[in-house]
C-alpha positions in Angstrom: 28.5 21.4 15.6 25.5 19.1 15.4 23.9 16.2 17.2 23.5 12.5 17.2 20.1 11.4 18.4 19.3 8.0 20.1 15.6 7.3 20.2 14.2 5.5 23.3 14.9 1.8 22.9 15.8 -0.6 25.7 14.2 -0.3 29.2 17.6 -1.2 30.7 20.6 1.1 31.1 23.4 0.3 28.7 26.9 1.1 30.1 29.6 1.7 27.5 27.3 0.3 24.8 29.2 -0.2 21.5 27.8 2.2 18.9 28.8 2.8 15.3 27.6 5.7 13.1 28.8 7.1 9.7 28.7 10.8 9.2 29.0 12.6 5.8 31.0 15.8 5.5 31.0 18.4 2.7 34.3 19.1 1.0 36.8 20.8 3.2 34.8 20.4 6.4 36.8 17.5 8.0 40.5 17.4 7.1 41.2 14.1 8.8 39.0 11.6 10.6 40.7 12.1 14.0 39.7 15.8 13.9 36.1 14.7 14.8 35.1 15.0 18.4 32.0 13.6 20.2 30.7 14.8 23.5 28.2 13.4 26.0 27.2 16.5 27.9 30.5 18.0 29.1 32.5 14.8 28.6 34.5 13.9 25.5 33.9 10.4 24.3 36.8 8.3 23.0 36.3 7.5 19.4 37.7 5.2 16.8 37.4 6.8 13.4 38.1 5.9 9.8 37.7 7.8 6.5 35.4 6.2 4.0 36.2 8.1 0.8 37.7 11.6 0.3 36.8 14.7 -1.7 39.1 15.9 -4.4 40.8 18.3 -1.9 41.7 15.3 0.3 39.2 16.0 3.1 37.0 13.3 4.5 33.7 12.5 2.6 32.3 10.0 5.2 33.7 9.4 8.7 33.0 6.0 10.3 32.9 6.5 14.0 32.9 3.8 16.7 32.1 4.8 20.3 31.0 3.3 23.6 28.1 5.3 25.0 26.3 5.2 28.4 22.7 5.0 27.3 19.8 5.4 29.7 16.9 3.0 30.0 13.5 4.1 28.7 14.8 7.4 27.6 16.2 9.0 24.5 19.7 10.4 24.5 21.6 13.1 22.5 25.3 13.5 21.8 27.1 16.5 20.3 29.8 16.3 17.6 32.0 18.7 15.8 35.4 19.3 14.2 38.6 20.5 15.7 41.6 20.5 13.4 44.0 20.9 16.4 43.2 17.4 17.7 46.2 15.1 17.6 46.4 11.9 15.5 45.6 8.6 17.2 48.1 6.6 19.1 49.5 3.3 17.8 46.6 0.9 17.1 45.6 -1.4 19.9 45.5 -5.1 19.5 44.3 -6.1 23.0 40.8 -5.5 24.1 41.1 -6.5 27.8 38.6 -9.4 28.0 39.1 -11.7 25.0 42.3 -12.9 23.5 42.7 -15.6 20.8 44.6 -16.6 17.7 43.1 -17.3 14.3 45.6 -19.5 12.4 45.8 -19.5 8.6 46.0 -22.7 6.6 43.6 -24.8 8.7 39.9 -25.1 9.4 38.4 -22.0 11.0 39.3 -22.1 14.7 39.8 -19.6 17.5 42.7 -21.0 19.3 44.4 -20.1 22.6 41.2 -18.4 23.7 41.3 -16.6 27.0 38.5 -14.7 28.8 39.7 -12.2 31.4 43.1 -13.7 31.2 42.0 -17.3 31.9 42.0 -20.1 29.3 38.5 -20.9 28.1 38.1 -24.6 28.5 35.5 -25.1 25.7 37.5 -25.4 22.4 36.4 -23.4 19.4 38.0 -25.6 16.8 36.7 -26.6 13.3 33.7 -24.4 13.9 31.6 -24.7 10.7 30.5 -27.8 8.8 28.9 -27.5 5.3 27.4 -30.2 3.2 26.1 -30.1 -0.3 23.5 -32.6 -1.5 25.1 -36.0 -2.1 28.5 -34.6 -1.1 31.0 -35.0 1.8 31.3 -32.8 4.8 33.2 -29.6 4.0 35.0 -27.2 6.4 36.1 -23.6 5.8 39.9 -23.5 5.6 41.2 -20.0 6.3 43.8 -19.1 3.6 44.2 -15.4 4.5 43.3 -13.1 7.4 43.0 -9.3 6.8 42.9 -6.8 9.6 40.2 -4.3 8.7 40.4 -2.2 11.9 42.5 -2.2 14.9 41.9 0.5 17.4 41.1 1.2 21.1 37.4 0.3 20.8 37.0 -2.3 18.1 39.0 -5.0 16.3 37.8 -6.5 13.0 39.3 -9.3 11.1 38.2 -10.3 7.6 38.7 -14.0 6.5 39.2 -15.6 3.1 39.4 -19.2 2.2 37.5 -22.2 0.8 35.3 -25.0 2.0 37.3 -28.2 1.5 36.7 -31.9 2.0 37.9 -35.3 0.7 36.1 -36.3 -2.5 34.3 -33.0 -3.0 33.3 -32.1 -6.5 32.5 -28.5 -5.5 34.4 -26.5 -2.9 32.6 -23.2 -2.3 34.5 -20.1 -1.4 34.5 -19.0 2.2 34.5 -15.4 3.5 34.2 -14.5 7.2 34.5 -11.8 9.8 35.3 -11.6 13.5 34.5 -8.5 15.5 35.6 -7.8 19.1 34.7 -4.9 21.3 36.9 -3.4 24.0 36.0 -4.7 27.5 33.2 -6.9 26.3 33.0 -10.7 26.8 31.5 -11.4 23.4 32.4 -11.5 19.8 30.5 -11.4 16.5 31.3 -14.2 14.0 30.3 -14.3 10.4 30.3 -17.0 7.8 29.7 -16.6 4.1 29.7 -19.3 1.4 29.8 -18.5 -2.3 29.1 -21.0 -5.1 32.0 -20.0 -7.4 32.4 -23.4 -9.0 31.7 -24.6 -12.5 28.4 -26.2 -11.9 25.3 -24.1 -13.0 23.8 -24.8 -9.6 24.1 -26.9 -6.5 22.0 -27.6 -3.4 22.9 -26.8 0.2 22.0 -29.8 2.4 23.2 -28.5 5.7 25.3 -25.8 7.4 26.1 -25.7 11.1 28.3 -24.2 13.8 29.5 -26.9 16.1 31.1 -26.4 19.5 31.9 -29.4 21.6 33.8 -30.0 24.9 36.8 -32.3 24.6 35.1 -34.6 27.1 31.4 -34.3 27.9 31.1 -32.9 31.5 29.3 -34.7 34.3 27.1 -31.7 34.9 25.6 -29.4 32.3 23.0 -26.7 32.4 21.5 -25.5 29.2 18.9 -22.8 28.3 17.2 -21.5 25.1 15.4 -18.3 24.3 13.0 -17.6 21.4 10.3 -15.1 20.8 9.2 -12.0 19.1 7.3 -10.4 22.0 8.4 -11.7 25.3 11.4 -14.1 24.9 10.4 -17.5 26.2 13.3 -19.0 28.1 13.5 -22.8 28.6 16.1 -24.2 31.0 17.2 -27.8 31.4 20.0 -30.0 32.8 19.8 -32.3 29.8 18.9 -30.8 26.4 17.1 -27.9 24.7 16.4 -28.0 21.0 14.2 -26.1 18.5 14.0 -25.4 14.8 12.4 -22.3 13.1 10.7 -23.4 9.9 7.9 -22.1 7.6 5.2 -23.4 9.9 6.7 -21.4 12.8 6.4 -18.2 10.8 3.0 -18.9 9.3 1.5 -19.1 12.8 3.4 -16.2 14.5 1.5 -12.9 14.4 4.5 -10.5 14.1 3.9 -6.8 13.7 7.5 -5.5 13.6 9.3 -4.1 10.6 11.2 -7.3 9.9 14.2 -5.4 8.5 14.6 -3.9 12.0 13.5 -6.7 14.2 11.5 -9.9 14.3 12.6 -11.7 17.4 15.4 -13.5 19.1 16.8 -17.1 19.1 19.7 -18.1 21.3 21.0 -21.0 23.3 23.3 -21.2 26.4 25.6 -24.1 27.5 27.4 -24.1 30.8 29.2 -26.3 33.2 31.4 -25.6 36.3 33.5 -22.5 35.5 32.6 -22.3 31.8 29.7 -21.0 29.8 28.9 -20.0 26.2 25.7 -18.5 24.7 25.2 -18.4 20.9 22.7 -16.3 19.1 21.5 -16.4 15.5 21.2 -12.9 13.9 17.7 -12.5 12.4 17.0 -16.2 12.6 13.3 -15.9 11.8 14.0 -13.6 8.8 16.6 -16.1 7.4 14.8 -19.3 8.3 15.2 -22.3 8.5 17.4 -22.2 11.6 18.0 -24.5 14.5 19.6 -24.6 17.9 20.5 -27.5 20.2 22.5 -27.7 23.5 23.2 -30.8 25.6 26.2 -32.5 27.2 27.8 -33.0 23.8 27.9 -29.2 23.3 26.2 -26.6 21.0 25.0 -27.0 17.5 23.7 -23.9 15.7 22.1 -24.9 12.5 22.5 -22.1 9.9 20.7 -24.5 7.5 19.3 -27.6 9.2 19.7 -31.0 7.6 16.0 -31.6 8.2 15.1 -28.9 5.7 14.6 -29.4 1.9 18.0 -28.8 0.3 18.3 -25.1 -0.8 18.9 -24.3 -4.5 22.1 -22.3 -4.9 22.8 -21.0 -8.4 26.3 -20.4 -9.7 27.5 -17.0 -8.4 25.1 -17.0 -5.3 26.3 -16.7 -1.7 24.9 -16.3 1.8 26.2 -14.6 4.9 25.2 -15.6 8.5 26.1 -13.7 11.7 26.3 -15.2 15.2 26.9 -13.7 18.6 29.1 -15.6 21.0 28.8 -14.6 24.7 31.5 -16.1 27.0 31.0 -16.4 30.7 32.0 -18.4 33.8 29.0 -20.7 33.9 27.0 -18.6 36.4 25.5 -16.0 34.0 21.8 -15.2 34.4 19.8 -16.3 31.3 17.9 -13.1 31.5 21.1 -11.1 31.2 22.2 -13.2 28.2 18.8 -12.6 26.6 19.1 -8.8 27.0 22.5 -8.8 25.3 21.2 -11.1 22.5 18.3 -8.6 22.0 20.8 -5.8 21.7 22.5 -7.9 19.0 19.2 -8.1 17.1 18.2 -4.4 17.6 21.3 -2.3 18.5 21.3 1.3 19.4 21.9 3.5 16.3 21.8 7.3 16.3 20.3 9.5 13.6 21.5 12.8 12.1 19.3 15.8 11.7 18.0 16.5 8.2 19.8 19.8 8.2 23.1 17.9 8.4 22.4 15.9 5.3 21.3 19.1 3.6 24.5 20.9 4.4 26.8 17.9 4.0 25.1 16.2 1.1 27.4 13.6 -0.5 24.9 12.9 -3.3 24.7 16.5 -4.6 21.0 16.8 -5.5 18.3 18.4 -3.3 17.2 15.3 -1.5 16.8 16.9 1.9 14.6 20.0 1.4 13.8 22.1 4.5 10.1 21.9 3.6 8.2 18.9 2.2 4.5 18.2 2.6 3.8 15.8 5.5 1.2 14.2 3.3 3.9 13.2 0.9 6.0 11.7 3.7 2.9 9.6 4.7 2.5 8.4 1.1 6.1 7.3 0.9 5.8 5.5 4.2 2.9 3.6 2.8 4.8 2.9 -0.4 7.9 1.7 1.4 5.9 -0.5 3.8 3.5 -1.7 1.1 5.6 -4.1 -0.8 5.2 -7.8 0.1 7.2 -9.0 3.1 9.3 -12.1 2.4 11.2 -14.3 4.8 13.7 -17.0 4.0 17.5 -17.5 3.9 17.8 -16.5 0.2 14.8 -14.2 0.1 14.8 -11.8 3.0 15.7 -8.3 1.8 13.8 -8.7 -1.4 10.2 -9.1 -2.6 8.3 -10.9 -5.3 6.2 -8.7 -7.7 2.7 -9.9 -8.7 2.8 -7.9 -11.9 6.0 -9.6 -13.2 4.8 -13.0 -11.9 1.4 -12.7 -13.6 3.1 -11.8 -16.9 4.5 -15.4 -16.8 8.2 -14.3 -16.5 8.8 -16.8 -13.8 7.3 -19.8 -15.7 5.1 -20.5 -12.8 7.5 -19.3 -10.1 7.4 -16.0 -8.2 9.4 -13.3 -9.9 11.7 -11.4 -7.5 12.3 -7.7 -8.2 15.9 -8.0 -6.9 15.4 -4.6 -5.3 14.9 -2.9 -8.7 15.4 0.8 -9.0 17.9 0.7 -6.1 15.8 0.3 -3.0 18.8 0.4 -0.7 19.8 3.9 -2.0 16.2 5.2 -1.9 15.6 3.9 1.6 18.7 5.7 2.8 17.7 9.0 1.2 14.3 8.7 2.8 16.0 8.0 6.2 18.1 11.1 5.8 14.9 13.1 5.2 12.9 11.7 8.1 15.3 10.1 10.5 13.1 7.0 10.7 15.2 4.0 11.9 13.5 1.3 9.9 14.4 3.0 6.7 18.1 2.8 7.5 17.7 -0.9 8.5 15.9 -1.5 5.2 18.7 0.1 3.2 21.3 -2.2 4.9 19.2 -5.4 4.7 18.4 -4.9 1.0 22.1 -4.1 0.2 23.1 -7.2 2.1 20.7 -9.3 0.1 22.2 -7.9 -3.1 25.7 -8.7 -1.9 24.8 -12.3 -1.2 22.1 -13.4 -3.6 21.6 -11.1 -6.6 25.2 -10.0 -7.2 26.8 -12.7 -9.4 30.1 -13.6 -7.7 31.2 -15.9 -10.5 30.1 -16.9 -14.0 32.0 -17.9 -17.1 30.1 -15.3 -19.2 31.9 -11.9 -18.7 28.5 -10.2 -19.4 27.1 -11.9 -16.3 30.2 -12.3 -14.1 30.4 -9.5 -11.4 27.0 -8.1 -12.4 23.6 -7.6 -10.7 20.9 -9.9 -11.9 17.7 -8.6 -13.4 14.3 -9.3 -11.8 13.7 -13.0 -12.3 12.5 -16.3 -10.8 14.7 -17.5 -7.9 16.7 -14.2 -8.0 19.4 -15.5 -10.3 17.9 -17.3 -13.2 17.8 -14.2 -15.4 20.5 -12.3 -17.1 22.4 -9.0 -16.5 21.6 -5.8 -18.4 22.8 -2.2 -17.6 19.3 -0.9 -17.1 18.9 -3.1 -14.0 22.4 -2.6 -12.4 22.8 -0.1 -9.6 25.9 1.1 -7.8 24.7 3.8 -5.4 23.0 1.6 -2.9 26.1 -0.6 -2.6 28.3 2.5 -2.3 26.0 3.7 0.5 26.4 0.4 2.2 30.2 0.8 2.1 29.9 4.4 3.4 27.5 3.4 6.2 29.3 0.3 7.5 32.9 0.4 6.3 32.4 -3.1 4.8 34.7 -3.3 1.8 32.5 -5.8 0.0 30.0 -3.0 -0.7 32.6 -1.0 -2.5 34.1 -4.1 -4.2 30.7 -5.2 -5.6 29.8 -1.6 -6.8 33.1 -1.4 -8.7 32.6 -4.9 -10.1 29.1 -3.9 -11.3 30.7 -0.8 -12.9 33.1 -2.9 -14.8 30.3 -5.2 -15.9 28.3 -2.3 -17.1 31.3 -1.1 -19.1 31.7 -4.5 -20.8 28.0 -4.3 -21.8 28.4 -0.8 -23.1 31.3 -2.0 -25.4 28.8 -4.0 -27.4 28.1 -2.3 -30.8 24.3 -2.2 -30.2 24.8 -0.5 -26.8 26.9 2.4 -28.1 25.2 2.8 -31.5 22.6 5.6 -31.3 19.1 4.3 -31.7 20.2 0.6 -31.6 19.1 -0.2 -28.0 16.7 1.0 -25.4 17.6 4.6 -24.4 17.4 3.6 -20.7 20.3 1.1 -21.0 22.8 3.9 -21.5 20.9 6.1 -19.1 21.3 3.7 -16.2 24.9 3.0 -17.2 25.6 6.7 -17.0 24.0 6.8 -13.5 26.2 3.9 -12.4 29.3 5.6 -13.6 28.5 9.0 -11.9 27.7 7.3 -8.6 31.1 5.5 -8.7 33.0 8.7 -9.6 31.3 10.7 -6.9 32.0 8.1 -4.3 35.6 7.2 -5.3 37.0 9.9 -7.5 38.1 7.1 -9.9 39.1 8.5 -13.3 37.8 5.4 -15.1 34.3 6.1 -14.1 34.5 9.7 -15.1 35.9 8.9 -18.5 33.1 6.4 -19.2 30.5 8.9 -17.9 31.8 11.5 -20.4 31.7 9.0 -23.2 28.1 8.1 -22.5 27.1 11.7 -22.2 28.6 12.4 -25.6 26.9 9.3 -27.0 23.5 10.8 -26.1 24.4 14.1 -27.6 25.2 12.3 -30.9 22.0 10.3 -30.6 19.9 13.4 -30.3 21.7 15.0 -33.2 21.0 12.1 -35.4 17.3 11.6 -34.8 16.3 15.0 -33.4 15.1 13.1 -30.2 16.1 10.2 -28.1 14.3 7.6 -30.1 14.9 3.9 -29.9 13.4 0.8 -31.6 10.4 -1.1 -30.2 8.4 -3.0 -32.8 10.2 -3.9 -36.0 8.8 -0.8 -37.8 8.7 1.9 -35.0 10.9 4.1 -32.9 8.4 5.5 -30.3 9.1 7.9 -27.5 8.8 6.1 -24.1 8.4 8.8 -21.5 9.7 6.9 -18.5 12.8 5.5 -20.3 13.7 8.8 -21.9 13.2 10.6 -18.6 15.5 8.2 -16.8 18.2 9.1 -19.2 17.5 12.9 -18.8 17.8 12.4 -15.1 21.1 10.7 -15.4 22.3 13.6 -17.7 21.3 16.0 -15.0 23.5 14.1 -12.5 26.3 14.5 -15.0 26.1 18.2 -14.3 27.4 17.3 -10.8 30.8 16.4 -12.2 31.1 18.7 -15.3 29.4 22.0 -16.3 28.5 21.4 -20.0 26.3 23.7 -21.9 25.6 21.1 -24.6 24.3 18.7 -21.9 22.1 21.5 -20.4 20.6 22.2 -23.9 20.1 18.5 -24.4 18.1 18.2 -21.1 15.8 21.1 -22.1 15.4 19.9 -25.7 14.5 16.4 -24.7 12.0 17.5 -22.0 10.4 19.9 -24.5 10.1 17.1 -27.0 8.4 14.9 -24.4 5.9 17.7 -23.5 5.1 18.1 -27.2 4.7 14.5 -28.2 3.8 12.3 -25.1 1.0 14.1 -23.3 -2.5 12.8 -23.7 -5.7 14.8 -24.0 -5.8 15.0 -20.2 -2.3 16.6 -20.1 -0.8 13.5 -18.6 1.9 11.3 -20.1 0.9 8.1 -21.8 2.9 4.8 -21.6 4.5 4.7 -25.0 4.1 6.7 -28.2 2.0 4.1 -30.1 -1.7 4.0 -30.7 -1.8 0.6 -29.1 0.0 1.8 -26.0 -1.5 5.3 -25.5 -2.8 4.5 -22.0 -2.6 7.1 -19.4 0.6 6.5 -17.3 2.0 9.3 -15.2 5.6 8.5 -14.5 7.6 9.8 -11.6 10.7 10.0 -13.8 9.1 12.6 -16.0 8.4 14.7 -12.8 12.1 14.7 -12.2 13.0 15.5 -15.8 10.7 18.5 -15.8 12.3 19.6 -12.5 15.8 19.5 -14.0 14.6 21.5 -17.0 13.3 24.1 -14.5 16.7 24.2 -12.8 18.5 24.8 -16.1 16.1 27.4 -17.4 14.4 28.9 -14.3 11.0 28.6 -16.1 8.3 27.7 -13.6 6.1 26.3 -16.4 8.1 23.1 -16.2 7.2 22.7 -12.5 3.5 23.5 -13.2 3.4 20.7 -15.8 5.1 18.5 -13.3 2.6 19.4 -10.6 -0.2 18.2 -12.9 1.6 14.9 -13.4 2.1 14.7 -9.6 -1.6 15.2 -9.0 -2.4 12.3 -11.3 0.3 10.1 -9.8 -0.8 10.6 -6.2 -4.4 10.2 -7.1 -3.8 6.5 -7.4 -4.1 4.8 -4.0 -1.1 2.9 -2.6 -1.7 -0.8 -2.9 -1.0 -2.3 0.6 0.6 -5.6 1.3 -2.8 -7.2 2.3 -3.4 -10.9 2.0 -2.7 -14.0 4.0 0.8 -15.3 4.5 1.8 -18.2 2.3 4.8 -20.3 1.3 5.7 -19.7 -2.4 7.1 -22.2 -4.8 10.7 -21.3 -3.9 10.2 -21.8 -0.1 9.8 -18.1 0.9 7.2 -17.2 3.5 5.4 -14.2 1.9 2.9 -11.8 3.3 1.1 -9.7 0.6 0.5 -10.0 -3.1 1.2 -6.6 -4.5 4.1 -5.0 -6.3 7.6 -4.9 -5.0 9.2 -1.8 -6.7 6.8 1.2 -6.5 8.7 3.0 -3.7 12.2 2.7 -5.2 10.8 3.5 -8.7 9.4 6.8 -7.5 11.2 8.1 -4.4 14.1 10.2 -5.7 12.3 11.6 -8.6 9.3 12.8 -6.6 11.3 14.2 -3.7 13.4 16.2 -6.1 10.3 17.6 -7.7 8.7 18.3 -4.3 11.9 20.1 -3.1 11.6 22.5 -6.0 7.8 22.8 -6.1 7.4 23.4 -2.4 9.9 26.4 -2.5 7.8 27.8 -5.4 4.5 27.4 -3.5 3.2 24.8 -6.0 2.5 22.1 -3.4 0.6 24.0 -0.8 -2.6 22.2 -2.0 -1.1 18.8 -1.1 -0.3 19.6 2.6 -2.4 18.3 5.5 -4.8 20.9 7.0 -3.2 22.9 9.9 0.2 21.5 9.0 1.9 24.1 11.2 -0.3 23.5 14.3 1.7 22.7 17.4 1.2 22.9 21.2 2.8 25.9 22.9 5.5 25.2 25.5 3.0 26.2 28.2 0.4 23.8 27.0 2.9 21.0 26.8 3.9 21.6 30.4 
């Protein structure tokens, strides 16, 4: 048994609040998802559960759980959960949810037809909902070609939509994906729209995109309202018209202190007449600016991309998802009540699991959740995580520019975006599991969502680009695809946390792209390419195998591991070309590969791989430490600058695990001291609008946290147990008030 903890959030009580959480289980612990129970005090809560992956023995690896929980205002709350194999399987899936009923016909523009609310026909038609226009092109509408039922249960109903934006005379007709989510007993639904440029043109420009809802005949009387704000929501009411756009100027002059991945503000509009009302909220409107809202007698227009904005550059293979909340009412709803629900849409209640649960039910295998880790290290990682530049904009939120890359000229005058290099979604989730901090979970999901829309290449004629993840580059997608900058674990985490199949689909697509790259002669010839290319490829395959059990991924992982064994046998070290006449050791690249080989140990015990790990680490210790005992950047006189790398800390830690020799950890502790002696560069600096239209705060690097987190925490887990990090703890780390003093 364990607990789900809800931190204090809203000041209002939330009755039967829809809540979703995904819980990992070790192999054999949860035979089937319906064997999971959740209790609120002495009461069993109805749950809708689904298995997201299974272990080799067939037991559940991740259980996605939907609940409706009574949450108290201004107080935290705790639920208990556990496993009971005697629990009966669920009844036949439910299709009705009591309040909303509608049809979603295939073969026509997206419409919710025959809509009833509490059994009564809703008089405001929801037909031909979205309108998209490309620059110099006709109006396009998303035609639904296929509807897929993702979930159908007693608490939640989810439909996934597939189709294409079509219009007379259109040269490009972007793909359309969507989703509709309905909750039991709730008079609202969540509606999603995604466009994908999967046409032949290298790029296009988005001129406008809107949701339009209009009455068949404008009513004689209308009352409209609008809410916007990031502190107190300012509500404007009118009997004629309300209208507002959020643009770059709006954001430049708002002094917002929130973690924007968790919350920025709210933006909604309400339209009502006698017996009928509808409120529409943009999800994360400020973060995904520009956005607009208007309501008058003609109806509601929600601008996902306003026509007044400069057309947005959409490269081949890019997409973008928008979410909206539609609240249905009888025309008499209090705007304050609508505003509170809209705020719950922006910042929903999400429970956290204790660190001990992740430690005991660790789906990633390595020691990411140690019982003891210095508080000072947690502070440092908080600073690193929060220190990257903050970026807002429809195509930019969830990523960050990097001043180092930009100053190298890689963007040819434009900002270079890191494209969440080193798998920030995965690292943020691991840090969340260690600390329980909510904004880290939100960061993981936001960054993965950015990948799925913008950096993941949905379509390209070149098979080495198609279905891959773009390298750090100007405007996110102008660069190429290489295995050393493709990651699968964060997208697999997204699938396991949300149950959204596009995370799994994209991860598997990236895996196939990596395999196409690794078929190139230079990629599988020892010494012909950078050692990290195959190292990251191996990491991608292992992540996919652990998450899915797919034999394809394991077979490729085995092939790559044996490639490195051959590589080492041929050269006596993992050497690779750099200048035309050299094959230097590069500590951070070689260490990345060692760390992937250590992950290979999770799927196969192999003495040759163990010996390879130790041999390569010994080689790095012998040849890449400077006179100060710290690694240098590369093994060339022209590049012998001191450069402690977190990846070497991890490689030394794995050598310790293989051999039990504490000397490896002591050498690693020396590197750790040098690494942490460098201050964390904050995101200081005034907000500005960059050349690509992003509103950016900060001018530092965008990748330091993800580059270092997993390596350093694995070192810290081992070193703290051996007493080698006591010197790095805060003074009086164990000090606490006694229960009597607290009373």
